[in-house]
C-alpha positions as CSV (number, residue, x, y, z in Angstrom):
1,M,-181.2,-228.2,46.6
2,D,-182.8,-228.7,50.0
3,Y,-180.7,-226.3,52.1
4,E,-181.1,-222.6,51.3
5,Y,-177.5,-221.8,50.1
6,G,-176.6,-218.4,49.0
7,I,-176.8,-216.9,45.4
8,N,-173.1,-217.7,44.7
9,T,-173.4,-221.3,45.6
10,K,-176.4,-221.6,43.6
11,L,-175.0,-220.1,40.6
12,V,-172.5,-222.9,40.6
13,H,-174.6,-225.9,42.1
14,A,-178.3,-225.7,41.5
15,G,-179.7,-228.1,39.2
16,E,-176.4,-229.7,38.2
17,R,-175.4,-233.2,39.4
18,P,-172.7,-235.7,38.2
19,S,-173.7,-237.5,35.3
20,P,-175.0,-240.8,36.5
21,D,-173.7,-242.6,33.4
22,T,-170.1,-241.0,33.5
23,S,-169.8,-239.0,36.6
24,A,-168.8,-236.1,34.4
25,L,-169.1,-232.6,36.5
26,A,-170.0,-230.4,33.5
27,P,-173.6,-231.5,32.5
28,P,-173.7,-233.3,29.1
29,I,-175.1,-231.4,26.1
30,Y,-177.9,-234.2,25.0
31,Q,-177.8,-233.5,21.6
32,T,-181.0,-235.6,20.6
33,S,-184.2,-234.9,19.1
34,S,-185.8,-237.9,20.2
35,F,-185.7,-240.4,23.5
36,A,-186.6,-244.2,23.5
37,I,-189.8,-245.2,24.6
38,D,-189.8,-248.0,27.4
39,E,-192.8,-249.7,26.3
40,I,-196.1,-249.5,24.2
41,L,-199.4,-250.6,26.0
42,P,-202.9,-250.5,24.7
43,S,-203.3,-247.7,26.8
44,G,-200.5,-245.6,25.4
45,I,-196.9,-245.6,25.8
46,K,-194.7,-246.2,28.9
47,R,-192.0,-244.0,28.8
48,G,-189.1,-242.5,30.8
49,K,-189.0,-238.6,31.6
50,Y,-188.2,-237.3,28.1
51,V,-190.1,-238.2,24.7
52,Y,-189.0,-235.3,22.3
53,S,-186.9,-232.5,23.0
54,R,-189.3,-229.8,21.6
55,L,-191.0,-230.4,25.0
56,S,-188.2,-231.1,27.2
57,N,-184.5,-232.2,27.3
58,P,-182.1,-233.1,29.9
59,T,-179.7,-230.3,29.3
60,L,-182.4,-227.8,29.4
61,T,-183.8,-229.1,32.5
62,T,-180.6,-228.3,34.4
63,L,-181.0,-224.9,33.1
64,E,-184.5,-224.4,34.3
65,L,-183.8,-225.8,37.7
66,K,-181.1,-223.5,38.2
67,M,-183.0,-220.3,36.8
68,A,-186.0,-221.6,39.3
69,A,-183.8,-221.8,42.2
70,L,-181.8,-218.1,41.4
71,E,-185.1,-216.5,40.9
72,G,-187.2,-218.1,43.9
73,G,-189.7,-219.7,41.5
74,D,-191.2,-223.0,41.5
75,A,-190.3,-223.9,38.0
76,A,-188.9,-222.4,34.8
77,V,-189.3,-223.0,31.0
78,S,-186.5,-222.1,28.5
79,F,-187.3,-220.6,24.9
80,A,-185.2,-220.2,22.1
81,S,-185.0,-216.4,22.6
82,G,-186.2,-213.8,25.1
83,M,-189.0,-212.7,22.6
84,G,-190.1,-216.5,22.3
85,A,-190.4,-216.3,26.2
86,V,-192.2,-212.9,26.2
87,S,-194.7,-214.2,23.4
88,A,-195.3,-217.3,25.2
89,I,-196.5,-215.5,28.3
90,M,-198.9,-213.7,26.5
91,L,-200.1,-216.2,24.4
92,T,-200.8,-218.6,27.2
93,L,-202.3,-216.3,29.7
94,L,-204.2,-214.3,27.3
95,K,-207.1,-214.9,25.4
96,C,-209.4,-212.9,22.7
97,G,-211.0,-210.1,24.8
98,D,-208.6,-210.0,27.5
99,H,-206.9,-206.6,28.5
100,L,-203.3,-206.0,29.4
101,I,-201.5,-203.1,31.1
102,A,-197.8,-202.5,29.9
103,D,-195.6,-199.9,30.2
104,P,-194.6,-198.3,26.9
105,V,-190.8,-198.1,27.8
106,L,-190.0,-201.5,26.4
107,Y,-187.4,-203.3,24.2
108,G,-188.5,-202.6,20.7
109,S,-189.4,-205.9,19.8
110,T,-191.8,-206.1,23.1
111,Y,-193.1,-202.6,22.4
112,E,-194.0,-203.7,18.7
113,L,-195.8,-207.1,19.8
114,L,-197.9,-205.6,21.9
115,K,-198.6,-202.4,19.8
116,K,-199.2,-204.2,16.6
117,G,-199.6,-208.0,17.5
118,A,-202.1,-207.5,20.2
119,P,-204.9,-206.2,18.1
120,R,-204.5,-209.3,15.6
121,L,-204.7,-211.6,18.3
122,G,-207.6,-209.9,19.9
123,F,-206.6,-208.7,23.2
124,E,-206.5,-205.0,24.2
125,V,-203.4,-203.0,25.5
126,S,-203.2,-200.1,27.7
127,F,-199.9,-198.3,27.8
128,V,-199.4,-196.5,31.1
129,D,-196.4,-195.0,33.0
130,T,-196.2,-198.0,35.7
131,S,-193.5,-195.7,37.6
132,N,-196.5,-194.1,39.1
133,P,-198.5,-197.1,40.4
134,E,-201.4,-195.1,40.6
135,N,-201.7,-195.3,36.7
136,V,-201.8,-198.9,37.0
137,A,-204.8,-198.9,39.5
138,E,-206.7,-196.3,37.3
139,A,-206.0,-198.4,34.4
140,V,-207.4,-201.7,35.5
141,K,-210.4,-202.9,33.7
142,D,-213.0,-206.0,34.6
143,N,-211.1,-207.9,31.8
144,T,-207.6,-206.9,32.8
145,K,-205.4,-210.1,33.2
146,L,-201.6,-209.0,33.1
147,V,-199.5,-206.1,34.1
148,F,-196.1,-206.1,32.2
149,F,-193.0,-204.0,32.5
150,E,-189.0,-203.9,32.7
151,T,-187.2,-202.3,35.5
152,P,-184.9,-200.9,35.0
153,A,-186.6,-200.3,31.4
154,N,-184.6,-200.5,28.0
155,P,-183.3,-197.9,27.1
156,T,-184.0,-195.1,29.5
157,L,-183.3,-197.0,32.9
158,K,-186.4,-195.9,34.0
159,L,-187.2,-197.7,37.5
160,V,-191.0,-199.2,38.6
161,D,-191.7,-199.9,42.2
162,I,-192.3,-203.9,41.8
163,R,-193.6,-204.2,45.4
164,K,-196.3,-201.3,44.8
165,V,-197.5,-202.4,41.4
166,A,-197.6,-205.9,42.2
167,A,-199.7,-205.1,45.4
168,I,-202.2,-203.2,43.3
169,A,-202.4,-205.9,40.8
170,S,-202.9,-208.6,43.4
171,E,-206.1,-206.5,44.8
172,H,-207.8,-206.8,41.3
173,R,-206.7,-210.1,40.7
174,V,-204.4,-209.4,38.1
175,K,-201.0,-211.1,37.4
176,T,-197.8,-209.0,37.5
177,I,-194.8,-210.1,34.8
178,V,-191.4,-208.5,35.3
179,D,-188.5,-208.4,32.8
180,N,-185.6,-208.8,34.9
181,T,-183.0,-209.0,31.8
182,F,-180.8,-205.8,32.8
183,L,-180.6,-206.7,36.4
184,T,-180.6,-210.5,36.7
185,P,-181.5,-212.6,39.8
186,Y,-178.1,-211.3,41.3
187,Y,-179.0,-207.9,41.8
188,Q,-183.0,-208.0,41.7
189,K,-185.6,-210.8,42.6
190,P,-189.1,-209.6,41.5
191,L,-191.0,-212.5,42.6
192,E,-189.9,-212.0,46.2
193,L,-191.2,-208.5,46.1
194,G,-194.5,-209.9,44.9
195,A,-194.5,-210.3,41.0
196,D,-196.1,-213.5,39.7
197,I,-193.6,-214.0,36.7
198,V,-190.2,-213.3,35.7
199,V,-189.2,-213.4,32.1
200,H,-185.5,-213.0,30.8
201,S,-183.6,-212.6,27.4
202,A,-181.0,-215.0,28.4
203,T,-178.8,-213.9,25.5
204,K,-177.9,-211.1,27.6
205,Y,-176.2,-211.1,31.1
206,L,-177.3,-214.8,31.6
207,N,-175.1,-216.2,28.8
208,G,-172.9,-213.2,29.5
209,H,-170.5,-213.9,26.3
210,G,-172.5,-213.1,23.2
211,D,-172.6,-216.5,21.7
212,A,-176.1,-217.7,22.3
213,L,-179.7,-217.0,22.0
214,G,-182.1,-218.0,24.6
215,G,-185.3,-217.0,26.9
216,I,-186.5,-217.8,30.3
217,V,-189.8,-217.7,32.3
218,V,-189.8,-218.4,35.9
219,S,-193.3,-218.8,37.3
220,S,-195.7,-221.2,39.5
221,Y,-195.4,-224.8,38.6
222,E,-199.1,-224.7,37.3
223,E,-198.2,-221.8,34.9
224,A,-194.9,-223.4,33.7
225,V,-196.5,-226.6,32.9
226,T,-199.5,-224.6,30.9
227,I,-196.8,-222.7,28.9
228,R,-194.7,-225.8,28.3
229,K,-197.7,-228.3,27.2
230,G,-199.2,-225.3,25.1
231,V,-197.2,-222.8,23.6
232,L,-194.0,-224.4,23.8
233,R,-194.9,-227.7,22.3
234,D,-197.4,-226.4,19.8
235,M,-195.3,-223.3,18.5
236,G,-191.9,-224.8,18.9
237,A,-190.0,-221.8,20.2
238,V,-187.5,-224.3,21.8
239,L,-183.8,-223.6,23.1
240,S,-181.4,-225.7,21.7
241,P,-179.4,-228.3,24.1
242,F,-176.1,-226.5,23.0
243,N,-177.3,-223.1,23.8
244,A,-178.7,-224.1,27.3
245,F,-175.1,-225.7,27.6
246,L,-173.7,-222.0,26.9
247,I,-175.9,-220.2,29.3
248,L,-175.4,-222.5,31.9
249,R,-171.5,-222.0,31.4
250,G,-172.1,-218.3,31.7
251,L,-174.4,-218.5,34.6
252,R,-171.5,-219.9,36.7
253,T,-169.6,-216.9,36.5
254,L,-173.0,-214.2,36.9
255,A,-171.8,-212.9,40.2
256,L,-168.3,-212.2,39.1
257,R,-169.4,-210.6,36.0
258,M,-172.4,-208.6,37.3
259,E,-170.1,-207.0,40.0
260,R,-167.7,-205.8,37.4
261,H,-170.3,-204.6,35.1
262,A,-171.8,-202.5,37.7
263,Q,-168.5,-201.3,39.0
264,N,-167.4,-200.3,35.4
265,A,-170.9,-198.7,34.9
266,T,-170.7,-196.2,37.9
267,E,-167.6,-195.1,37.1
268,L,-168.4,-194.8,33.4
269,A,-171.6,-192.8,34.6
270,A,-169.7,-190.6,37.0
271,F,-167.4,-189.7,34.0
272,L,-169.9,-189.0,31.6
273,K,-171.8,-186.9,33.8
274,E,-168.6,-184.4,34.0
275,H,-168.0,-184.3,30.0
276,E,-169.2,-181.0,28.6
277,A,-170.7,-183.0,25.5
278,V,-173.1,-184.9,27.6
279,K,-176.4,-183.4,28.6
280,Q,-177.6,-186.0,31.0
281,V,-176.8,-189.6,32.0
282,L,-179.5,-192.0,32.9
283,Y,-178.3,-194.7,35.4
284,P,-180.3,-196.5,38.3
285,G,-177.9,-195.0,40.7
286,F,-178.3,-191.5,39.9
287,D,-182.2,-191.9,40.0
288,Q,-183.4,-189.0,42.1
289,N,-186.6,-191.3,43.0
290,L,-184.5,-193.6,45.1
291,E,-184.2,-191.4,48.1
292,S,-187.9,-190.5,48.3
293,N,-189.0,-194.2,47.6
294,P,-187.7,-196.9,50.3
295,N,-189.2,-199.6,48.1
296,L,-186.9,-198.8,45.1
297,K,-183.9,-198.4,47.0
298,K,-184.4,-201.8,48.7
299,Q,-185.6,-204.0,45.7
300,M,-182.2,-203.9,43.8
301,A,-179.1,-205.2,45.4
302,G,-177.1,-203.3,42.8
303,F,-177.4,-201.1,40.1
304,G,-176.0,-203.4,37.0
305,G,-173.9,-202.6,34.2
306,M,-176.7,-200.4,31.9
307,L,-176.4,-196.8,31.4
308,A,-177.6,-194.2,28.9
309,F,-176.6,-190.7,28.4
310,K,-178.0,-188.0,26.0
311,I,-175.4,-186.1,23.7
312,R,-175.4,-182.5,22.8
313,G,-175.9,-181.8,19.3
314,G,-178.8,-184.5,18.6
315,V,-178.4,-187.5,16.1
316,D,-175.6,-185.7,14.2
317,S,-173.2,-185.5,17.2
318,A,-174.7,-189.2,18.2
319,V,-173.5,-190.5,14.9
320,T,-170.2,-188.6,14.8
321,F,-169.6,-190.0,18.4
322,L,-170.2,-193.7,17.5
323,N,-168.4,-194.0,14.1
324,T,-165.4,-192.5,16.1
325,L,-165.0,-195.3,18.7
326,K,-162.1,-197.4,18.6
327,L,-162.4,-199.9,21.7
328,C,-166.2,-200.0,22.3
329,T,-168.2,-202.0,19.9
330,V,-171.2,-200.5,18.1
331,A,-173.8,-203.3,18.2
332,V,-177.8,-204.1,19.4
333,S,-177.0,-206.4,22.3
334,L,-176.2,-206.0,25.9
335,G,-174.5,-207.9,28.9
336,D,-171.5,-209.2,26.8
337,T,-167.8,-209.0,28.1
338,A,-167.1,-206.4,25.7
339,T,-168.5,-202.9,26.0
340,L,-171.2,-202.4,23.6
341,I,-173.2,-199.2,22.9
342,E,-175.8,-198.2,20.5
343,H,-178.3,-195.7,19.5
344,P,-181.7,-196.9,20.6
345,G,-183.7,-194.5,17.8
346,L,-181.7,-196.0,14.8
347,M,-181.0,-199.5,16.3
348,T,-182.8,-201.3,19.1
349,H,-186.3,-199.1,19.1
350,A,-186.3,-197.9,15.4
351,V,-189.4,-199.9,15.1
352,I,-191.5,-197.3,17.4
353,P,-192.4,-194.1,15.6
354,K,-190.3,-191.2,16.0
355,E,-193.0,-189.3,17.5
356,D,-193.9,-192.1,20.0
357,R,-190.2,-192.6,21.1
358,E,-189.9,-188.8,21.7
359,M,-192.8,-189.1,24.0
360,L,-191.1,-191.8,26.0
361,G,-188.0,-190.2,26.4
362,I,-186.0,-192.1,23.7
363,T,-184.7,-189.0,21.8
364,D,-182.2,-188.9,18.9
365,D,-179.6,-187.6,21.4
366,L,-179.9,-190.8,23.4
367,I,-177.1,-193.3,23.6
368,R,-177.3,-196.9,25.6
369,L,-174.1,-198.3,26.7
370,S,-173.7,-201.8,28.0
371,A,-170.3,-201.6,30.5
372,G,-168.1,-204.5,29.4
373,L,-165.4,-206.2,31.6
374,E,-162.4,-204.4,30.2
375,D,-160.1,-202.0,32.2
376,V,-162.2,-199.1,33.0
377,A,-159.5,-196.6,32.2
378,D,-159.6,-197.9,28.8
379,I,-163.2,-197.5,28.1
380,K,-163.0,-194.0,29.5
381,A,-160.2,-193.1,27.2
382,D,-162.3,-194.2,24.2
383,L,-165.5,-192.7,25.2
384,K,-163.3,-189.6,25.9
385,Q,-161.8,-189.4,22.6
386,A,-165.1,-189.7,20.6
387,L,-166.8,-187.4,22.7
388,D,-164.0,-185.1,22.1
389,A,-164.2,-185.4,18.5
390,I,-167.8,-184.0,18.3
């Protein structure tokens, strides 16, 4: 798109053109593994743009062009899952002997990859609280190559000042990678704040309907080519054309959905804060650092649909509460049209040893909630009856 349209227009149109063969408005699903080669020459093959869908596919290209436009990056690469995208970044940009700085409050599988996978792959990880940028400066070594964090972080909703961390990393010629799954480019654009790479679990809000797995990396053109021709081609975590089609479908309504998710989450957070069975509510809009840190206040256009809360009575009360819910669905994912709720210590973050979880604030009384699109009064009523049952 030559003209710099607004994000709502980009969500609908970026990367999409009517099919040249049929004039179909919806991007076709190119459900093919291979593409015909134009001509064989002694020097190699003369071909069109596509050869094999493990490397690239027209349906995936449409999704990648749209995501690059939305995040303000040069290019994007799609993957079969969010973890496929995260793993590809690490395997592409790190080699044996390199050093990575990461915030320890991460999605459980990401934490497990860095904690246990890094030693096997030969690179070193320093886990530091990136919400204090000075911790990043102190952790940098001569062999540091990357800084990785989520903001808001999963599951505690901790916020990180992207601009400050990226500036410190840039001073040391270190790349900053931000997982933007929770807020999406509708509410937060890390590349505009100085980050080098953005990663998404497209399974979540980008798809938004709970029916497709996917992952996205948005970066410079050079890094995208390196990731595509290296890790994606050779390790094969390729997104299927059908799932790309489903994620594209979801993206067209991202703005409408994110606004409703955020509206419901804000009301639910305020409701939970007043209930006697709730000790604490964790929601970006309630973060006390917002007022003292202008960067944090500016880096988000909204607070998103994720919140967490600590329940009185520990894990026994948490289990009773979850088992008593009638409308809200107990499930490990997030960003769906339905309200999803889970216990991180028993579910998404169970791979992290309990002692480590407690240190990170992922306590046994913590509940994570992804606000859905239902009538908020109905969600409140369900939460109330379950909390009252404790």
